[in-house]
VMD Tcl script that builds the backbone (N, CA, C; Angstrom):
set m [mol new atoms 252]
animate dup $m
set s [atomselect $m all]
$s set {name element resname resid chain x y z} {
  {N N MET 1 A -154.164 -143.369 -208.355}
  {CA C MET 1 A -154.336 -142.008 -207.868}
  {C C MET 1 A -153.795 -141.031 -208.916}
  {N N LYS 2 A -154.389 -139.851 -208.973}
  {CA C LYS 2 A -153.999 -138.827 -209.939}
  {C C LYS 2 A -152.590 -138.309 -209.666}
  {N N SER 3 A -151.923 -137.876 -210.717}
  {CA C SER 3 A -150.618 -137.246 -210.550}
  {C C SER 3 A -150.800 -135.853 -209.953}
  {N N ILE 4 A -149.726 -135.350 -209.346}
  {CA C ILE 4 A -149.755 -134.034 -208.705}
  {C C ILE 4 A -148.781 -133.119 -209.437}
  {N N ARG 5 A -149.275 -131.939 -209.838}
  {CA C ARG 5 A -148.432 -130.949 -210.528}
  {C C ARG 5 A -148.492 -129.640 -209.765}
  {N N LEU 6 A -147.340 -129.041 -209.530}
  {CA C LEU 6 A -147.268 -127.750 -208.845}
  {C C LEU 6 A -147.104 -126.636 -209.870}
  {N N THR 7 A -147.882 -125.578 -209.721}
  {CA C THR 7 A -147.734 -124.417 -210.596}
  {C C THR 7 A -146.451 -123.674 -210.226}
  {N N THR 8 A -146.041 -122.762 -211.082}
  {CA C THR 8 A -144.869 -121.933 -210.797}
  {C C THR 8 A -145.069 -121.152 -209.508}
  {N N HIS 9 A -146.264 -120.619 -209.319}
  {CA C HIS 9 A -146.574 -119.870 -208.099}
  {C C HIS 9 A -146.414 -120.755 -206.864}
  {N N ALA 10 A -146.925 -121.968 -206.914}
  {CA C ALA 10 A -146.813 -122.889 -205.778}
  {C C ALA 10 A -145.347 -123.235 -205.500}
  {N N LEU 11 A -144.558 -123.442 -206.537}
  {CA C LEU 11 A -143.128 -123.743 -206.345}
  {C C LEU 11 A -142.403 -122.576 -205.680}
  {N N GLU 12 A -142.746 -121.354 -206.054}
  {CA C GLU 12 A -142.141 -120.177 -205.425}
  {C C GLU 12 A -142.526 -120.098 -203.949}
  {N N GLN 13 A -143.772 -120.433 -203.652}
  {CA C GLN 13 A -144.235 -120.379 -202.262}
  {C C GLN 13 A -143.555 -121.432 -201.393}
  {N N LEU 14 A -143.180 -122.568 -201.968}
  {CA C LEU 14 A -142.451 -123.577 -201.196}
  {C C LEU 14 A -141.212 -122.960 -200.561}
  {N N VAL 15 A -140.464 -122.230 -201.354}
  {CA C VAL 15 A -139.228 -121.609 -200.879}
  {C C VAL 15 A -139.535 -120.535 -199.840}
  {N N GLU 16 A -140.492 -119.664 -200.155}
  {CA C GLU 16 A -140.834 -118.550 -199.265}
  {C C GLU 16 A -141.366 -119.009 -197.916}
  {N N ARG 17 A -142.042 -120.148 -197.906}
  {CA C ARG 17 A -142.754 -120.566 -196.700}
  {C C ARG 17 A -142.163 -121.792 -196.017}
  {N N GLY 18 A -141.065 -122.304 -196.535}
  {CA C GLY 18 A -140.340 -123.366 -195.845}
  {C C GLY 18 A -140.922 -124.757 -195.975}
  {N N ALA 19 A -141.617 -125.038 -197.054}
  {CA C ALA 19 A -142.160 -126.376 -197.282}
  {C C ALA 19 A -141.363 -127.071 -198.389}
  {N N THR 20 A -141.585 -128.370 -198.533}
  {CA C THR 20 A -140.942 -129.132 -199.600}
  {C C THR 20 A -142.005 -129.778 -200.483}
  {N N GLU 21 A -141.598 -130.174 -201.680}
  {CA C GLU 21 A -142.521 -130.871 -202.573}
  {C C GLU 21 A -143.002 -132.174 -201.949}
  {N N ASP 22 A -142.115 -132.878 -201.262}
  {CA C ASP 22 A -142.503 -134.133 -200.610}
  {C C ASP 22 A -143.568 -133.897 -199.541}
  {N N GLU 23 A -143.431 -132.816 -198.769}
  {CA C GLU 23 A -144.437 -132.491 -197.749}
  {C C GLU 23 A -145.782 -132.161 -198.390}
  {N N VAL 24 A -145.754 -131.446 -199.494}
  {CA C VAL 24 A -146.992 -131.108 -200.199}
  {C C VAL 24 A -147.677 -132.385 -200.691}
  {N N THR 25 A -146.909 -133.270 -201.289}
  {CA C THR 25 A -147.460 -134.533 -201.778}
  {C C THR 25 A -148.049 -135.341 -200.634}
  {N N GLU 26 A -147.334 -135.436 -199.535}
  {CA C GLU 26 A -147.827 -136.190 -198.387}
  {C C GLU 26 A -149.092 -135.555 -197.804}
  {N N ALA 27 A -149.139 -134.229 -197.761}
  {CA C ALA 27 A -150.332 -133.540 -197.255}
  {C C ALA 27 A -151.546 -133.864 -198.124}
  {N N ILE 28 A -151.359 -133.913 -199.423}
  {CA C ILE 28 A -152.467 -134.229 -200.325}
  {C C ILE 28 A -152.889 -135.687 -200.163}
  {N N ARG 29 A -151.935 -136.568 -200.021}
  {CA C ARG 29 A -152.237 -138.010 -199.925}
  {C C ARG 29 A -152.828 -138.394 -198.560}
  {N N ARG 30 A -152.355 -137.748 -197.466}
  {CA C ARG 30 A -152.747 -138.183 -196.119}
  {C C ARG 30 A -153.455 -137.130 -195.280}
  {N N GLY 31 A -153.497 -135.887 -195.752}
  {CA C GLY 31 A -154.020 -134.798 -194.939}
  {C C GLY 31 A -155.535 -134.724 -194.895}
  {N N ILE 32 A -156.006 -133.828 -194.051}
  {CA C ILE 32 A -157.435 -133.560 -193.923}
  {C C ILE 32 A -157.832 -132.584 -195.018}
  {N N CYS 33 A -158.880 -132.928 -195.745}
  {CA C CYS 33 A -159.351 -132.106 -196.868}
  {C C CYS 33 A -160.497 -131.218 -196.410}
  {N N GLU 34 A -160.456 -129.961 -196.851}
  {CA C GLU 34 A -161.562 -129.039 -196.561}
  {C C GLU 34 A -161.793 -128.155 -197.779}
  {N N PRO 35 A -163.020 -127.664 -197.952}
  {CA C PRO 35 A -163.305 -126.792 -199.099}
  {C C PRO 35 A -162.546 -125.471 -198.996}
  {N N ALA 36 A -162.158 -124.958 -200.145}
  {CA C ALA 36 A -161.501 -123.650 -200.232}
  {C C ALA 36 A -162.286 -122.804 -201.244}
  {N N LYS 37 A -161.815 -121.607 -201.480}
  {CA C LYS 37 A -162.497 -120.697 -202.415}
  {C C LYS 37 A -162.457 -121.224 -203.850}
  {N N ARG 38 A -163.420 -120.784 -204.631}
  {CA C ARG 38 A -163.487 -121.055 -206.079}
  {C C ARG 38 A -163.531 -122.542 -206.424}
  {N N GLY 39 A -164.170 -123.350 -205.577}
  {CA C GLY 39 A -164.312 -124.772 -205.854}
  {C C GLY 39 A -163.045 -125.581 -205.670}
  {N N ARG 40 A -162.081 -125.005 -205.010}
  {CA C ARG 40 A -160.818 -125.699 -204.756}
  {C C ARG 40 A -160.860 -126.383 -203.401}
  {N N PHE 41 A -159.788 -127.125 -203.106}
  {CA C PHE 41 A -159.683 -127.824 -201.828}
  {C C PHE 41 A -158.345 -127.519 -201.174}
  {N N MET 42 A -158.345 -127.483 -199.840}
  {CA C MET 42 A -157.114 -127.330 -199.071}
  {C C MET 42 A -156.912 -128.599 -198.255}
  {N N TYR 43 A -155.705 -129.108 -198.294}
  {CA C TYR 43 A -155.334 -130.273 -197.492}
  {C C TYR 43 A -154.399 -129.796 -196.394}
  {N N ARG 44 A -154.596 -130.271 -195.169}
  {CA C ARG 44 A -153.735 -129.884 -194.047}
  {C C ARG 44 A -153.113 -131.123 -193.429}
  {N N LEU 45 A -151.802 -131.042 -193.188}
  {CA C LEU 45 A -151.114 -132.127 -192.504}
  {C C LEU 45 A -150.017 -131.538 -191.629}
  {N N ASN 46 A -149.966 -131.986 -190.372}
  {CA C ASN 46 A -148.943 -131.527 -189.429}
  {C C ASN 46 A -147.720 -132.434 -189.494}
  {N N PHE 47 A -146.545 -131.795 -189.426}
  {CA C PHE 47 A -145.268 -132.504 -189.409}
  {C C PHE 47 A -144.504 -132.111 -188.153}
  {N N GLN 48 A -143.810 -133.062 -187.533}
  {CA C GLN 48 A -142.885 -132.728 -186.448}
  {C C GLN 48 A -141.804 -131.848 -187.051}
  {N N TYR 49 A -141.538 -130.729 -186.434}
  {CA C TYR 49 A -140.571 -129.784 -186.994}
  {C C TYR 49 A -139.372 -129.619 -186.056}
  {N N ASN 50 A -139.635 -129.208 -184.827}
  {CA C ASN 50 A -138.593 -129.063 -183.808}
  {C C ASN 50 A -137.353 -128.334 -184.324}
  {N N ALA 51 A -137.584 -127.166 -184.901}
  {CA C ALA 51 A -136.487 -126.369 -185.453}
  {C C ALA 51 A -136.901 -124.903 -185.460}
  {N N GLU 52 A -135.955 -124.058 -185.841}
  {CA C GLU 52 A -136.237 -122.633 -185.942}
  {C C GLU 52 A -136.726 -122.277 -187.332}
  {N N TRP 53 A -137.668 -121.362 -187.378}
  {CA C TRP 53 A -138.121 -120.759 -188.630}
  {C C TRP 53 A -138.178 -119.260 -188.388}
  {N N GLN 54 A -137.414 -118.524 -189.157}
  {CA C GLN 54 A -137.342 -117.072 -189.058}
  {C C GLN 54 A -137.069 -116.609 -187.624}
  {N N GLY 55 A -136.111 -117.287 -186.993}
  {CA C GLY 55 A -135.631 -116.864 -185.683}
  {C C GLY 55 A -136.422 -117.345 -184.487}
  {N N ARG 56 A -137.472 -118.142 -184.688}
  {CA C ARG 56 A -138.257 -118.678 -183.571}
  {C C ARG 56 A -138.322 -120.196 -183.665}
  {N N PHE 57 A -138.370 -120.844 -182.511}
  {CA C PHE 57 A -138.448 -122.300 -182.454}
  {C C PHE 57 A -139.907 -122.748 -182.544}
  {N N TYR 58 A -140.142 -123.768 -183.367}
  {CA C TYR 58 A -141.482 -124.342 -183.505}
  {C C TYR 58 A -141.399 -125.863 -183.448}
  {N N ALA 59 A -142.347 -126.468 -182.766}
  {CA C ALA 59 A -142.403 -127.932 -182.677}
  {C C ALA 59 A -143.113 -128.553 -183.875}
  {N N ILE 60 A -144.098 -127.841 -184.418}
  {CA C ILE 60 A -144.937 -128.384 -185.489}
  {C C ILE 60 A -144.954 -127.432 -186.682}
  {N N LYS 61 A -144.918 -128.032 -187.869}
  {CA C LYS 61 A -145.120 -127.275 -189.108}
  {C C LYS 61 A -146.317 -127.903 -189.818}
  {N N GLN 62 A -147.316 -127.083 -190.119}
  {CA C GLN 62 A -148.471 -127.559 -190.862}
  {C C GLN 62 A -148.330 -127.097 -192.310}
  {N N VAL 63 A -148.393 -128.050 -193.223}
  {CA C VAL 63 A -148.325 -127.746 -194.649}
  {C C VAL 63 A -149.741 -127.870 -195.205}
  {N N ALA 64 A -150.167 -126.835 -195.932}
  {CA C ALA 64 A -151.549 -126.770 -196.412}
  {C C ALA 64 A -151.600 -126.345 -197.877}
  {N N PRO 65 A -151.458 -127.297 -198.805}
  {CA C PRO 65 A -151.588 -126.955 -200.219}
  {C C PRO 65 A -153.048 -126.732 -200.617}
  {N N VAL 66 A -153.249 -125.762 -201.513}
  {CA C VAL 66 A -154.567 -125.506 -202.094}
  {C C VAL 66 A -154.516 -126.057 -203.511}
  {N N VAL 67 A -155.500 -126.894 -203.848}
  {CA C VAL 67 A -155.457 -127.593 -205.131}
  {C C VAL 67 A -156.728 -127.394 -205.929}
  {N N ALA 68 A -156.568 -127.512 -207.239}
  {CA C ALA 68 A -157.685 -127.585 -208.174}
  {C C ALA 68 A -157.608 -128.978 -208.791}
  {N N GLU 69 A -158.707 -129.685 -208.761}
  {CA C GLU 69 A -158.708 -131.038 -209.314}
  {C C GLU 69 A -159.119 -130.997 -210.775}
  {N N ALA 70 A -158.230 -131.481 -211.627}
  {CA C ALA 70 A -158.530 -131.618 -213.051}
  {C C ALA 70 A -158.889 -133.089 -213.297}
  {N N GLN 71 A -159.279 -133.397 -214.504}
  {CA C GLN 71 A -159.721 -134.760 -214.804}
  {C C GLN 71 A -158.604 -135.779 -214.574}
  {N N ASN 72 A -157.374 -135.443 -214.987}
  {CA C ASN 72 A -156.279 -136.412 -214.921}
  {C C ASN 72 A -155.184 -136.067 -213.927}
  {N N GLU 73 A -155.313 -134.936 -213.225}
  {CA C GLU 73 A -154.256 -134.540 -212.305}
  {C C GLU 73 A -154.795 -133.631 -211.209}
  {N N ILE 74 A -153.981 -133.500 -210.174}
  {CA C ILE 74 A -154.252 -132.551 -209.099}
  {C C ILE 74 A -153.258 -131.413 -209.276}
  {N N VAL 75 A -153.762 -130.192 -209.415}
  {CA C VAL 75 A -152.905 -129.037 -209.661}
  {C C VAL 75 A -152.809 -128.225 -208.371}
  {N N VAL 76 A -151.590 -128.102 -207.846}
  {CA C VAL 76 A -151.350 -127.320 -206.639}
  {C C VAL 76 A -151.184 -125.866 -207.072}
  {N N VAL 77 A -152.110 -125.014 -206.617}
  {CA C VAL 77 A -152.089 -123.613 -207.048}
  {C C VAL 77 A -151.478 -122.697 -205.989}
  {N N SER 78 A -151.433 -123.150 -204.734}
  {CA C SER 78 A -150.903 -122.341 -203.649}
  {C C SER 78 A -150.469 -123.263 -202.516}
  {N N VAL 79 A -149.540 -122.789 -201.712}
  {CA C VAL 79 A -149.080 -123.559 -200.544}
  {C C VAL 79 A -148.965 -122.633 -199.355}
  {N N ASP 80 A -149.670 -122.952 -198.289}
  {CA C ASP 80 A -149.549 -122.230 -197.031}
  {C C ASP 80 A -148.813 -123.108 -196.027}
  {N N THR 81 A -148.103 -122.461 -195.116}
  {CA C THR 81 A -147.504 -123.192 -193.993}
  {C C THR 81 A -147.831 -122.426 -192.724}
  {N N PHE 82 A -148.020 -123.177 -191.674}
  {CA C PHE 82 A -148.308 -122.612 -190.360}
  {C C PHE 82 A -147.364 -123.274 -189.368}
  {N N TYR 83 A -146.743 -122.469 -188.548}
  {CA C TYR 83 A -145.791 -122.977 -187.557}
  {C C TYR 83 A -146.363 -122.751 -186.161}
  {N N PHE 84 A -146.303 -123.785 -185.316}
  {CA C PHE 84 A -146.736 -123.646 -183.940}
  {C C PHE 84 A -146.076 -124.683 -183.066}
}
mol reanalyze $m
mol bondsrecalc $m
mol representation Tube
mol addrep $m
């Protein structure tokens, strides 16, 4: 399987949105893939969360990295998270 590299922008979004590099990797390896803009792909994977995020309790955290596939690697260009 191809290696996974996170851009500086994606690393900054991890902090802002409460995700981890391990969650991003797992989402890419096991998540549901769907087309995104500009020929990219978004992977979605739900994680048990059962914790507070920004003052509210959430049972599930969905991590959704947006990637561009290069010949030898997967480049994570953005990371979204959804709490519910």
